[in-house]
C-alpha positions in Angstrom: 36.2 58.5 37.3 32.9 59.0 38.6 32.2 57.2 42.0 30.5 53.9 41.9 26.6 54.5 42.0 26.7 58.3 42.0 23.9 58.6 39.6 21.8 55.9 40.8 22.1 57.0 44.6 21.4 60.5 43.8 18.9 61.5 46.5 19.0 58.3 48.2 22.3 58.6 50.3 21.7 57.0 53.8 18.2 55.6 52.9 17.8 52.3 54.7 15.9 50.7 52.1 18.7 51.5 49.5 21.2 50.1 52.1 19.0 47.0 52.4 19.4 46.3 48.6 22.9 46.9 48.6 23.2 44.1 51.3 21.2 41.8 49.6 19.6 38.6 50.9 18.1 35.2 50.2 14.8 35.0 48.1 13.0 31.9 46.9 12.7 32.2 43.2 9.3 30.3 42.0 8.6 29.0 38.8 6.1 26.1 39.4 4.7 24.1 42.4 7.8 21.7 42.3 10.5 24.5 41.3 11.1 26.8 44.2 14.7 27.4 44.6 16.6 29.8 47.2 18.9 32.3 45.6 20.8 35.3 46.6 19.9 38.8 45.3 21.7 42.0 45.8 21.8 45.6 44.2 25.3 46.3 42.8 27.3 49.4 43.8 26.3 51.0 40.6 22.7 51.1 41.7 21.5 50.2 38.4 22.3 46.5 38.5 20.6 43.6 40.3 22.9 40.7 40.6 21.7 37.1 41.6 23.5 33.8 41.9 22.6 31.0 39.3 23.3 27.4 39.5 23.6 26.9 35.8 27.0 25.5 34.7 27.9 28.2 32.3 26.2 31.1 34.3 27.3 31.0 37.9 26.3 34.8 38.2 23.7 36.6 36.4 22.6 40.4 36.3 19.9 42.4 34.9 19.4 46.3 34.6 16.9 48.2 36.9 16.2 50.0 33.4 14.7 46.5 32.5 12.2 46.4 35.0 8.6 47.7 34.3 6.9 47.7 37.8 7.3 45.7 41.1 4.0 44.0 42.4 3.5 43.3 46.0 1.8 40.1 47.1 0.6 37.3 44.9 -0.2 39.3 41.8 1.0 37.1 39.2 -0.3 34.1 37.3 2.5 31.8 38.6 2.1 33.1 42.2 -1.7 32.4 42.0 -1.1 28.8 40.4 1.9 27.7 42.5 1.5 29.2 45.9 -0.8 29.2 49.0 -2.7 32.2 49.9 -1.2 32.1 53.3 2.0 33.3 51.8 0.5 36.6 50.4 2.6 39.0 52.6 6.0 37.2 51.6 5.4 37.3 47.8 6.5 39.9 45.2 7.0 39.9 41.5 9.3 42.0 39.1 7.7 42.7 36.0 10.1 43.4 32.8 9.6 45.4 29.8 9.0 43.4 26.6 8.3 39.8 26.5 11.0 38.7 29.2 9.2 36.5 31.7 8.0 37.7 35.2 10.3 37.1 38.2 8.3 35.7 41.1 10.3 35.9 44.6 9.3 35.0 48.0 11.1 36.4 51.1 11.4 34.6 54.5 9.1 37.3 56.3 6.5 39.7 55.2 8.5 42.7 56.3 11.5 41.7 54.1 9.1 41.5 51.0 7.8 45.1 51.8 11.4 46.3 52.3 12.5 44.6 48.9 9.6 46.2 47.0 10.0 49.6 48.7 13.6 49.7 47.9 13.3 48.7 44.2 10.5 51.1 43.9 12.8 53.9 45.1 15.5 53.0 42.8 13.3 52.6 39.7 11.7 56.1 40.6 15.2 57.6 40.8 16.5 56.3 37.7 13.1 57.7 36.0 13.9 61.0 37.5 17.4 61.4 36.4 17.7 63.7 33.4 18.7 62.4 30.2 22.0 64.1 30.7 22.8 62.7 34.0 21.8 58.9 32.5 24.2 59.7 29.6 26.9 60.6 31.7 26.2 57.7 34.0 26.2 55.4 31.2 29.6 56.6 29.7 31.4 56.5 33.0 30.0 52.9 33.5 31.5 52.1 30.1 34.9 53.8 31.3 34.8 51.6 34.5 34.3 48.4 32.3 37.3 49.4 29.9 39.4 49.9 33.2 40.5 46.3 33.4 43.0 46.7 36.3 40.6 49.1 38.0 43.2 51.7 38.7 41.3 54.5 37.5 43.5 55.1 34.9 43.1 54.7 31.3 45.8 53.3 28.9 45.5 53.7 25.0 44.6 50.1 25.0 41.8 50.5 27.6 40.7 53.8 25.5 40.2 51.6 22.4 38.2 49.3 24.2 36.1 51.8 25.7 35.4 53.5 22.1 34.1 50.2 21.0 32.1 49.7 24.0 30.2 53.0 23.2 29.7 52.1 19.5 32.2 54.1 17.8 34.9 52.8 15.4 38.1 55.1 15.2 41.4 54.4 13.5 44.6 53.8 15.2 45.9 57.2 14.3 42.9 59.2 15.5 42.7 57.1 18.8 46.4 57.9 19.4 46.0 61.6 18.7 42.8 61.8 21.0 45.0 60.1 23.6 48.0 62.3 23.2 45.7 65.5 23.2 44.5 64.5 26.7 47.5 63.2 28.2 48.8 66.5 29.2 51.3 64.9 31.9 52.6 62.6 29.3 52.3 59.6 31.6 51.2 57.1 29.3 47.6 57.0 31.1 44.7 59.4 31.4 43.6 60.0 34.9 41.5 62.4 36.9 41.3 66.0 34.8 42.4 64.3 31.9 39.7 61.8 31.8 37.2 64.9 32.1 38.9 66.3 29.2 38.6 63.2 27.1 35.1 63.1 28.2 34.3 66.7 27.2 36.0 66.2 23.8 33.9 63.0 23.2 30.7 64.6 23.8 31.1 67.7 22.3 27.9 68.7 20.2 28.9 70.8 17.1 25.0 71.4 16.3 24.4 72.7 20.0 27.7 75.1 19.6 26.2 76.4 16.5 22.6 77.4 17.9 23.8 78.3 21.3 26.4 80.7 19.8 23.7 82.2 17.7 21.7 83.4 20.6 24.3 83.8 23.4 24.6 87.7 23.2 25.6 88.3 26.7 29.0 88.1 28.0 29.2 84.9 25.8 26.3 83.4 27.6 22.5 83.2 27.0 20.8 85.9 29.3 17.0 85.3 29.9 16.2 87.9 27.1 18.5 85.7 24.6 16.9 82.5 25.8 13.4 84.3 25.3 14.5 85.2 21.7 15.5 81.6 21.0 12.1 80.1 22.5 10.2 82.6 20.5 12.2 82.8 17.1 13.6 79.4 16.9 11.3 77.2 18.7 8.2 79.0 18.0 6.6 78.8 21.5 4.1 80.9 22.9 6.1 82.0 26.2 7.1 85.1 28.2 9.9 86.3 30.0 8.8 84.4 33.2 9.1 81.2 31.4 12.6 81.7 30.3 13.6 82.6 33.9 12.0 79.4 35.2 13.9 77.2 32.6 17.1 78.9 33.9 16.2 78.4 37.4 15.3 74.6 36.8 18.2 73.7 34.6 21.2 75.9 35.1 24.0 74.3 37.1 26.5 77.0 37.6 25.6 79.3 40.6 27.2 82.4 39.3 25.4 82.2 36.1 22.2 81.6 37.7 22.5 84.7 39.9 23.0 86.7 36.7 19.7 84.9 35.3 22.2 83.5 32.5 22.1 80.1 31.0 25.5 78.5 30.1 26.0 76.1 27.3 25.7 73.2 29.9 22.5 74.7 31.2 21.2 74.9 27.6 22.3 71.5 26.8 20.5 70.2 30.1 17.3 72.0 29.0 17.6 70.3 25.6 17.6 67.0 27.2 14.2 67.6 29.2 10.8 67.2 28.0 10.5 71.2 27.3 12.8 70.4 24.4 10.8 67.4 23.1 9.3 67.1 19.8 6.0 66.1 21.3 3.8 69.0 22.3 3.9 69.1 26.3 0.3 70.1 26.4 -0.7 67.0 24.6 1.0 64.9 27.4 -2.2 65.6 29.4 -5.9 65.1 28.5 -6.6 68.2 26.4 -9.3 67.0 24.1 -13.1 67.3 24.5 -14.1 64.1 26.3 -17.8 64.8 26.5 -18.6 63.8 22.9 -20.5 60.4 22.1 -18.2 57.3 22.4 -18.1 56.6 18.7 -16.6 60.0 18.0 -13.2 58.8 19.4 -10.5 56.4 18.1 -10.2 53.5 20.9 -6.9 51.9 21.6 -7.9 48.2 21.0 -6.4 44.7 21.2 -6.9 41.4 19.5 -6.4 38.2 20.9 -5.5 40.0 24.3 -5.0 36.9 26.4 -2.0 35.7 24.0 1.6 36.2 24.9 3.0 35.0 21.6 1.6 33.3 18.4 -1.9 32.0 17.8 -1.0 28.3 17.5 1.2 27.4 20.4 1.8 30.5 22.4 0.7 30.7 25.9 -2.4 32.3 27.1 -2.1 34.4 30.4 -3.8 37.1 32.6 -0.2 38.9 32.4 -1.3 39.6 28.7 -4.1 41.5 29.9 -2.3 43.5 32.5 0.4 44.6 30.0 -2.3 45.6 27.4 -4.2 47.6 30.2 -1.2 49.3 31.5 -0.4 50.5 27.8 -4.0 52.3 28.2 -5.6 49.7 25.9 -9.5 50.2 26.3 -10.7 47.4 24.5 -9.6 43.7 25.3 -11.0 40.5 23.6 -12.0 37.5 25.7 -12.4 34.3 23.4 -14.6 32.3 25.9 -15.1 28.3 25.8 -16.2 25.6 28.0 -13.7 24.6 30.6 -13.3 21.7 32.9 -15.3 21.7 36.2 -18.0 23.9 34.9 -15.7 26.9 34.7 -15.3 28.8 31.4 -11.7 29.4 30.1 -10.2 31.7 27.7 -8.0 30.5 24.9 -7.4 30.4 21.2 -10.2 27.8 20.0 -9.1 24.6 18.0 -5.2 25.4 18.7 -2.6 24.2 21.4 -2.6 27.5 23.0 -2.7 27.2 26.9 -5.8 28.2 28.8 -6.6 30.6 31.5 -9.7 30.8 33.7 -12.3 33.3 32.8 -12.7 34.4 36.3 -8.9 34.9 36.6 -8.8 37.3 33.6 -11.8 39.2 35.0 -10.1 39.7 38.3 -7.0 40.9 36.5 -8.8 43.3 34.4 -10.5 44.7 37.4 -7.4 45.3 39.2 -5.6 47.0 36.3 -8.1 48.6 34.1 -7.8 52.1 35.4 -4.3 52.2 36.7 -3.1 54.4 33.6 -6.5 55.8 32.3 -10.0 56.6 33.8 -11.9 56.2 30.9 -14.1 53.2 30.0 -12.7 49.6 29.0 -14.8 47.6 26.7 -14.8 43.7 27.1 -15.1 42.2 23.8 -16.5 38.7 24.3 -16.3 35.9 21.7 -18.5 33.5 23.1 -18.4 29.7 22.4 -19.8 28.5 25.7 -22.7 26.5 26.8 -25.5 28.3 28.2 -24.7 27.0 32.0 -21.2 28.5 31.5 -22.3 31.7 29.9 -24.5 32.1 33.2 -21.3 31.5 35.1 -19.5 34.2 33.0 -22.1 36.7 33.7 -22.0 35.9 37.4 -18.3 36.4 37.4 -18.5 39.8 35.8 -21.3 41.0 38.0 -19.7 39.9 41.2 -16.1 40.9 40.4 -16.5 44.2 38.5 -19.4 45.2 40.8 -20.9 48.8 40.3 -18.1 49.4 37.7 -19.9 47.0 35.3 -22.5 48.9 33.2 -25.7 46.8 33.4 -28.2 49.3 32.0 -28.3 52.5 29.9 -27.4 55.9 31.7 -30.4 57.9 32.4 -34.2 57.0 32.9 -35.4 57.0 29.1 -34.2 55.2 26.0 -31.1 56.8 24.7 -30.6 58.0 21.2 -27.0 58.2 21.2 -23.8 56.9 22.9 -22.7 58.6 26.2 -19.2 60.0 26.4 -16.0 58.9 27.8 -16.3 61.5 30.6 -19.6 60.1 31.6 -18.4 56.5 31.3 -15.3 56.9 33.7 -14.2 53.9 35.6 -16.8 51.7 33.9 -16.8 48.4 31.9 -19.0 47.9 28.9 -19.7 44.3 27.4 -19.6 43.8 23.8 -21.4 40.7 22.7 -24.6 39.1 21.5 -28.0 40.5 23.0 -31.4 38.8 22.8 -33.4 41.8 22.2 -33.3 45.6 21.8 -32.4 48.1 24.5 -36.1 49.3 24.6 -37.1 46.2 26.0 -35.5 47.5 29.4 -37.9 50.5 29.6 -40.8 48.6 27.9 -40.6 45.9 30.7 -40.7 43.3 27.9 -39.8 39.9 29.2 -37.5 37.7 27.2 -37.1 33.8 27.3 -34.3 32.7 29.5 -32.2 31.7 26.2 -32.4 31.6 22.6 -30.4 31.1 19.7 -28.6 34.0 17.9 -26.2 34.1 15.0 -22.5 33.4 16.2 -20.2 36.3 15.6 -18.7 36.3 12.1 -15.3 36.7 13.7 -15.6 33.2 15.5 -16.2 31.5 12.1 -13.8 33.4 10.1 -10.8 34.3 12.2 -10.6 31.5 14.8 -11.7 28.2 13.4 -10.6 28.6 9.7 -10.6 25.3 8.0 -10.0 23.4 11.2 -13.5 22.9 11.9 -16.1 23.5 8.7 -18.6 25.7 9.8 -21.3 27.8 8.2 -20.9 31.7 8.9 -24.5 31.7 9.9 -24.1 29.1 12.6 -26.3 29.3 15.9 -25.5 29.5 19.4 -27.5 29.4 22.4 -27.4 32.7 24.5 -28.3 32.9 28.2 -30.4 35.8 29.3 -28.0 36.6 31.9 -25.3 37.4 29.6 -27.6 38.9 27.1 -28.7 41.4 29.5 -25.4 43.1 30.5 -24.8 43.9 26.9 -25.7 47.5 26.6 -24.0 49.8 24.2 -21.9 47.2 22.4 -24.6 44.6 20.8 -22.8 42.6 18.1 -24.7 42.2 14.9 -23.9 40.9 11.3 -23.1 43.5 8.8 -25.4 43.5 5.7 -24.3 46.7 4.0 -24.4 50.3 4.9 -27.9 51.0 3.7 -29.2 48.1 5.9 -27.4 49.3 8.7 -28.7 52.8 8.2 -32.4 51.5 7.8 -32.4 48.7 10.5 -29.5 49.1 12.9 -29.9 51.1 16.3 -26.9 53.2 17.1 -25.7 50.6 19.7 -25.8 47.7 17.2 -22.1 47.2 16.1 -20.2 45.0 13.5 -16.9 43.4 13.5 -14.9 43.6 10.1 -12.2 41.1 9.1 -9.3 43.2 7.9 -9.8 42.2 4.1 -13.6 43.3 4.3 -12.7 46.5 6.1 -9.9 47.5 3.6 -12.3 46.6 0.6 -15.0 48.8 2.0 -12.5 51.8 2.8 -11.2 51.6 -0.7 -14.4 51.4 -2.8 -16.9 52.9 -0.2 -15.0 55.4 2.0 -17.5 58.1 2.4 -20.4 55.5 3.2 -18.0 53.9 5.7 -17.3 57.2 7.3 -20.8 58.1 7.6 -21.6 54.7 9.2 -19.0 55.4 11.8 -20.5 58.7 12.6 -23.2 57.1 14.8 -22.2 53.5 15.2 -19.0 51.6 16.2 -16.9 49.5 14.0 -14.5 47.0 15.3 -11.7 45.6 12.8 -9.7 42.6 13.6 -6.7 40.8 12.0 -7.2 37.9 9.4 -7.2 34.5 10.8 -4.3 33.5 8.5 -2.0 35.5 10.6 -1.0 32.6 12.9 2.3 34.4 14.0 0.1 37.3 15.4 1.3 39.8 13.0 -0.7 43.0 12.3 -2.3 45.0 9.4 -1.8 48.7 8.8 -4.2 50.4 11.2 -3.9 53.8 9.5 -6.5 53.2 6.4 -9.0 52.1 9.1 -8.5 55.4 11.0 -9.0 57.2 7.9 -12.5 56.3 7.5 -13.4 56.7 11.1 -13.3 53.0 12.5 -12.8 53.3 16.1 -12.0 49.8 17.5 -9.0 49.0 15.3 -7.8 45.9 17.1 -4.2 44.9 16.9 -2.1 42.1 18.3 -0.4 44.1 21.4 1.8 41.2 22.1 3.7 41.5 18.8 6.4 44.3 18.4 5.9 45.8 14.8 5.7 48.8 12.7 1.9 48.7 13.1 2.0 48.7 16.8 4.6 51.4 16.5 1.8 53.3 14.7 -0.9 52.6 17.2 1.4 53.5 20.1 2.0 56.8 18.2 -1.6 57.5 17.5 -2.5 57.2 21.3 0.6 59.0 22.5 -1.2 62.4 22.8 -4.2 63.1 25.0 -2.7 62.0 28.2 -2.0 58.3 27.0 -5.6 57.8 27.9 -6.7 55.4 25.1 -9.3 57.9 23.5 -8.5 60.3 20.5 -11.1 62.3 19.2 -11.5 62.0 15.6 -11.1 65.0 13.2 -14.4 67.1 12.5 -14.8 65.8 9.1 -15.0 62.2 10.3 -17.9 63.4 12.8 -19.9 65.8 10.8 -22.6 64.2 8.4 -22.2 67.0 6.0 -18.9 65.8 5.3 -17.9 64.3 1.8 -14.4 63.3 2.8 -13.0 60.6 1.0 -9.2 59.8 1.6 -8.8 57.8 -1.5 -9.5 60.4 -3.9 -6.9 63.0 -2.7 -3.9 63.5 -4.7 -0.5 64.9 -4.5 0.3 68.2 -5.8 0.4 71.9 -5.3 -3.2 71.9 -3.6 -1.5 70.4 -0.5 -2.5 72.1 3.0 1.2 72.7 3.8 4.6 71.5 3.8 6.3 69.8 6.6 10.4 70.6 6.6 12.4 68.3 8.9 16.0 68.7 9.5 17.7 65.3 10.8 20.8 66.6 12.7 22.4 63.9 14.9 21.7 61.1 17.3 23.7 60.0 20.3 24.7 56.9 22.2 22.9 54.3 19.9 23.0 50.7 21.2 24.9 48.1 19.7 22.5 45.7 17.6 24.9 42.6 17.2 26.3 42.4 20.8 27.7 38.7 20.2 30.2 40.5 17.9 32.8 42.2 20.2 33.9 44.7 17.4 30.6 45.2 15.9 29.7 48.9 15.3 26.7 50.2 13.8 26.5 52.1 10.4 23.3 54.4 11.2 20.9 55.9 9.2 17.6 57.9 9.8 14.4 57.3 7.8 11.6 60.0 8.2 8.1 58.5 7.2 4.7 59.9 7.0 1.6 57.7 7.4 -2.0 59.2 6.5 -4.1 59.3 3.5 -2.7 57.7 0.7 -1.6 61.1 -0.8 0.4 61.9 2.3 2.3 58.5 2.5 5.9 59.2 2.0 9.3 58.0 3.3 12.8 59.7 2.8 16.1 58.7 4.5 19.6 60.2 5.3 23.0 58.7 3.8 24.5 56.0 6.3 27.3 56.8 8.3 30.1 54.2 8.7 31.1 52.9 12.1 29.7 55.4 14.4 26.8 54.6 16.9 28.0 57.3 19.5 27.4 60.6 17.8 26.8 60.5 14.0 25.7 63.5 12.4 23.7 64.1 9.1 22.3 67.6 8.8 20.1 66.7 6.1 16.7 68.4 5.2 13.6 66.8 3.9 10.3 68.2 2.8 7.0 66.6 2.9 3.8 68.0 1.3 0.8 67.4 3.5 -2.8 67.2 2.4 -4.7 65.9 5.7 -2.3 66.7 8.8 -5.2 65.5 11.2 -4.7 61.9 10.2 -0.8 62.2 9.5 1.4 60.4 11.8 5.4 61.1 11.7 7.9 58.3 12.4 11.5 58.3 12.9 13.2 55.1 12.3 17.1 54.6 13.0 18.7 51.6 11.3 21.9 49.9 10.9 22.7 49.8 7.3 23.9 46.4 5.6 24.5 46.2 2.0 24.0 42.5 2.0 21.1 41.8 4.1 17.8 43.8 5.6 18.7 46.6 7.8 18.6 46.1 11.5 16.0 48.2 13.7 18.0 50.3 16.1 14.8 52.3 17.4 12.0 54.2 16.2 9.7 57.1 17.6 6.0 57.8 16.2 3.5 60.6 17.0 0.8 62.4 15.3 1.7 65.2 13.2 -0.6 67.6 14.9 1.3 66.9 18.2 4.7 67.9 16.8 6.0 71.1 18.1 6.8 73.4 15.4 9.8 75.3 14.8 11.1 78.3 12.7 9.2 78.4 9.4 12.1 78.3 7.0 13.3 75.4 5.2 17.0 75.3 6.5 16.2 76.5 10.2 18.2 75.1 12.9 15.0 74.5 15.3 16.2 71.9 17.9 13.6 69.3 18.8 14.6 66.0 20.3 13.0 62.4 20.6 14.2 59.5 22.7 13.9 56.5 20.3 12.2 53.4 21.7 15.0 51.0 21.3 14.0 47.3 20.3 14.1 44.8 22.9 
């Protein structure tokens, strides 16, 4: 069997940081000011698992996978550290940040240099795992499963152990098939598989029929693909605009056989390696970088936006946290919400008003936003203020933002004259924009018009509708005193009440924007789509979930994008189909959080109305999708030892109403390892520029709702095309985002 840790150590053999992790050491685990316990941590030999001791009665030893780690932060860069430790221990602290909702792990070393080495070592291991090819990860996973099945650790596999292994990798086979497979591999008739016999078993197990078919079709040179054969595949099957030079580069990069590489040939193993890389992905590689025109006005873009950003869970009792802002910003969210209330000791706090959600200091949120806003995208971040504070605490809010954000905070319009339109994302790189109420128009800045220090303004409709609901009876036209200091830093995103499209056209400046509760927005999109689209051609619109969504669920963002709404705010903390669509929408353009709207949503001559389009022969074109196979699906019900998935794949289209569609394969019983379907689907598409393509893998259940195994979503315009025939064998791959 594969030596322990081969894949994990690849390229790190002899590295002192790796050896440091393998030796392990004592760290102080910090949960509160009073709960700070010493625990031993070490990297296991597979270089993919971190082990630590536990003093729980039934869990003496615990592990977690390196794959579960999102990032490692050096210093006191977590909410827990800031609350429960003294600044003097800064250099001894580091945090392990997990993917999904799993709680951060705050750890403190005995010495600063030890903390530094823990961080350095973990980052090397994480980067190493990311850099492994999909093929290497696959092999590593399979051999790890083999080791777990090898109960007596003799590097041999009995028939009983083979059956246990097959269950581990999520495939159920009958007794006869397992015995036949075992007999076929046991060439020595020893009753066990070992050495080359295990390799033979692995080859049989991982045989890919669909790869054989396509490779055999194009491998026309001595049973292998020459550079010319590979180029023919790329041109004819994958429909890529490539040259011979590109084919040679792929051979140099992915061919493992030295003799074949010298001949400029690609073996089937090399071809499989290529198919597992980004070049073989369904997502157009050019769209993984910023490729769109970023010099157009800000309102010409869809902007990745979060609602109730401070919440980690639901809206009634869930914790508020700076960590929620960090997670959203690291996902390239470009508009975050700050729900601001008077706090103790004169310091404003952020929480979900009139509920039991916990509170977080406003200044701590601004610090976190400052530190993480531009780590994944350089484009501007909008801070959407929902202001319930007294004048004195509003002044402190303004002070904190000016002091902490510094030059990155936009405090006046770009240029020396009153603007007539928004600046572009390119011009606003690295800048923070404040969305909130303002006491006067922007022209006051250039006309030297003085304003009173404070005045009453209509409180944001959102505050009345979404947050307080029936818990506090309050008129929609309630008033709030606004401090001049806070008003003055609202430049391009001044909140105003929406009084209809005609009123907005005649009375609102381009920088005066409205927020719409989802029900109002959906009604306008259905009944006044063209007017809504024209409104969004020179103004910004923000959509937010209804206050009745106390579980922080989400609405469908697609109809809002269809009418050009830019700031379609969703609960980022809630895994859901709606968030999958949001992630898919912003997957392209380098994950920068800004997507240029289609031309018909930007041109005033457009009379586009998504609701009037109908299905039929006038469609723009057809999308053909062939679902071939999947590999190594995870078990859903891990509590049941013998639970095997019955997978099916559903292909969904989300876009204008005429394009919405869903088709699914049949389900395959008891095979989560390598199920094959080879089913073709056709979709007629009216508006490809607004269409989203989503693949869903589910575990079929005849008596209850299917369980989600994984999904992948991307814009239809970012799909790499293949051969233009209904039954082509074009090969594109997507890695599914498995549920937590």
